[in-house]
N, C-alpha and C positions, 0 to 999 in steps of 0.2 A: 525463622525456618531456613534451613540451608538452601541454596538454589542455585543452582548450575545454569547461566545464561549462555547460548550460543550463540557466537559473535558479541555485539552489545556495544560496537565504538562508531558507527555510521550513521544508521536512519531509525528505523525503527527499533532496533535493538538499544540504541543507544538513549531512547525514551524509556524502555522497558527498566534497563538498569535504573535508571533516574526514579522511575516510580516504586521499584522494589526497595531500592536504598531508602526512600523516603518513609515508606512504610515500615523499616526497621528489619528487613531479612540481612541475613547473612549471604552476599553473594560471590559466586566465583565465575569470572569470565572465561572462556575457552575460543581463542582465535588465533590469527596467523602472528599479530603483535605488530601489525603493517600500518593500521588505521588509527589515529588518535592514540597512541599508545600511552599516554600520560594522563588521560582521562580515570576519572573514577580511583584516585588514591588509596581510599577506602575499601576496595573491593580486592580480593585474591584473584589474581591474574595468570591464566595458562597458556602457553603456546603449544601451537601443533599444527597439523593441517588435517582436516576431519575427514577427508578421502582416504589420505594414506597413513597419517602418523599420529594418534591419539595415546601415546605413551603416558601423555602427564595426566591423562584421566584413569590409568590403568588401576582398579583397585576402588577408586574413591565412590563414597559413597554420600549421597544428596537425596534431601527429601523431595524436592522437585527438579525439574528440567524444563524451561521457558525456549523454545526452539523456532527462532525465526528465519532460520539461514539453512535449514535442508533441504534440497534439490532432488533429491531421489531415495528410493528405497534403501541402498545399501548404506548410505550416511546413518538413515536411522538404526539400522541393525548393527554397524562398526560402533555406534556409540553404546547402545544397551549391552553390546559385547565385551566392552571395555570395561565400564563402571563394576564395582564391587558388588553391589547388589543392584535390584530395578528400583527405580523413584516410586515412591508413593503416586506420584500424578506427574504427567508429562503433557505440557499444552505445547502444540504444535501450528505455527502460523502457516497454513497453506494458501490458496489463493481461489477465488472464483475461476479461474482460465479451467480448473480440473473440469469444467462443463464442456469444453471444447468449442461450443456454438451458442449462440443468444439470438434465437430468430425473431423478428421484429414482432411487437405487441403481443408476448408471451411471458406473464410473470414465472419466476423459477425461483423454488426454494432447495432447501438441503436434502430433499429426496429426489431431485433431478439426476438423472443417470449423470456417470462421469463419464469422462473420454477413455476407451480403450489403448492397449498398448503400451508401447516402452519408448516413444520418441516425441520430442517436443517439451516444453515447460510444464503444460497442464497435465500430459500424461503422467510425467516423472513426480509431479506433486501429488497426483492421484495413487498413485503406487508406493509415494511415502506413507499417506494416509494409511493404507490398507496395511502396509508392514507394520505401522504403528500399532495400530487396532488389534492386530492379529498378536502383537507381541505383550501387550497390555490392555485387556479387555476390560472395560469398568474402569479404567483409571489415566483416559485421556481427553482432553479437550480439543478438539480439530477447529480451528477457526480460520473461515474463508475472506480476508476482506477482497474489496474492488481495490481501486485506487486509494491510495495513502497520501497526505498532504500534510505540509505543516513544516517549521525549521529543520532545518539538515537534509532538506529530502535532494537526494544526489541524481535525480531523473531530469527535473526541470519540466515533469508532466504538469504540474500544479502552478508552479512558480513562472511559468510563461505567461500567463492571464494578468496577473498584477503588476509585473514589472511592464508588460506592453502596454500596458493601460495608463501605467505612469509617466511612460513616454510621451504619450499625447497623440493628437492626430486622429486621421479617420481608422478606426480599428475593424476590421474582419471578424465580424462576430459572426459565427456558423450556424444557419441553420434556421429553427424557427426560436422565438422567445420563450414559448410554452414548454418545447422539450423538455422533460426530466433529467436531471444529472443526478450523480452519486458520488460521495467521495467521503472518507473518514479522516478526520485529523488523528495525526500518529500518537498523538499525546492522551486522547479518547480512549485509542484502540490499546496502547500499552498499559493505562492503569486498568483497564477491563481485562485485561491479560492475567496480569497479575492476582486479581481479584478472583479470578477463575481457579487460580494456582491455588491461592489461600485455601478456596472453598473446596477445592478438588472437584470440579465440576466435569462430569462425564457427558460428551455428545460433541455433533457438530453444528457450527453456527458461522451463520453470514454476517460478516462484519461489516457492513455497509450502512452510509448514513445518507443524509440525516434522518430525524426521526418521523418529520411530516415531507411530503414531496418540494424538491428545490426544483426550480427550471432554471435553463440558462439563463433567461434574460434576469432574474431574480439576481443570479450569482454575478452575472455581467455588471449589472447595476449597483451592487455594492463594491464590486471592483473599482468603478467609476468614481462611487463615493469616498472611497479612503484613498483613491491613488490618483484620481482622475486629472489632474493636469490637462483640462481641456480635451480630453479625449471624446471623440463621436462614434457612438458604437454605428456601424452599416452593416446591416443584417445582409446575408448572402443565403440563399436556399441552398439545399444539400445538393441537385442537380449541377448547378454552378460551378460547387467547389469541387464535385467530381470531375466536371468537364475541365477544369483549370488543372486536374492531374495533382491537386496537393491530398497528400497523405492524411487519412485520421488519425487519431490517436497521439500522433507522432509529431507532424508538421502543427497540425493543430488539434494539441491534448482537449480532453474531455468531449471531442467531437467524433461520431462515426455515422453517416447517414442511417436515417430511421428505418429507409427499405432495405438495407445492408440484408442479404439473407443469410449470414453466417454472424455479425454481430449488431443486428440494429436494435435489439433488445436489450443492449447490455447493461442499461441503466432500470433493469424492472428487476432488480434481486428482491426477495422478501426478507427483510431482516427483522420479523417479528418474533422471531424465536431468541434472536439475542438481546432483543429489548426488553424481552421477558425474564430476561437471566441478569438484568441489569445494566446494560450497554446504555450509556448516555452521550450526547454530543453537547459540545460548547457552539455557539452561534458562528455562523459562517464568518461574519464580519471578524471575530476574533482571530480566527484561522488565517484569513487574508491579511489582517493587519499585521499578526505578529509573524508571518511569514515574508513577508514583507519587508519587514523591520530587519529579519535576519538576512535576507538578500543584501539590503542596502551596508549592512555591517560586514558582512564576509565575501560578497562577490560572488555567494553560491560554492558550488564546488566544482571547479573548471577540468579538474583531471579524472572526473567520474568515468569510470567505464560503461555506466549505466544511463549517461547522460543522452537525452535524444536530441536529435536535429529539427529545430522548430523551424517554423515559417520565417523566411528570411525578411529583411522590410522592403527589399526590391521585389522580391515577389508577390508579397501581399500589396504593397503600392499597384502592381500592374496588373493584378488580378481586380482589384476595386475599380481600377480604371476602365477596365474593359468591361465588366459586369454593371457596375454602379457608376456611371461616368457623372462628375459635376457639371 
């Protein structure tokens, strides 16, 4: 199958290319040629800017498109207008952010209303979904992941935890041990996206993991087991973290106060439709171990514009000294 992959050299896209090549597909990458240009010498590489310059794709024909990089409807429309004919299938990586808000204690699935308007990441992704489904009805898989983890992660949102625990000492562990958390390994997501494309599956799917409930305590215990180095988890209640002015999701990845009216229920995504369509998950220990190994070997991606500013060692130490003095 001739597959066009938009992007393909940074994080999720890189894993998609690896999966597609492994499964024997004829792969073409379209990107700016800036990040990791020497990757995948066996694939065709076209360069341009998807919002302004799609000349390299003009008149080209592909059996399928896998698109993890569109951030608005115009990018979808420009791509489809540039191609010589419409692909038989289009797999689009959207986001759970299309829902706009995640009230506490409320399970949500693919039928949940998406945010309106044209402003903000979630709204633009929602409009991109609509543009694609309007242009290619019955030929699209729209996939809405939550937090994506694994090697090549440019954000630091997942890598913070195994790296922090590897550093040892008292670790500020946020909220309740029993609080559920959800994330998906980029490799599991990538392999599944390729299978959706091969089978020309139509529909909307929430791609969050794991298959069974994972708690924050279980996740951090696995980090300690794999990378422990004498680390001690010090559990700090949501209210105390808020009182310290620590930002959820960025300074403390995978944490948002459970009673937050806008995002307290973010880890309540219903993933049964995706599982029913064949999405599977590797054990969380494998994701932790292999992501940590990648961090050790590469030092992560220091110049990534997507990298978040996580909690500093000084601020963590000061907060623990105030909330849980020894």
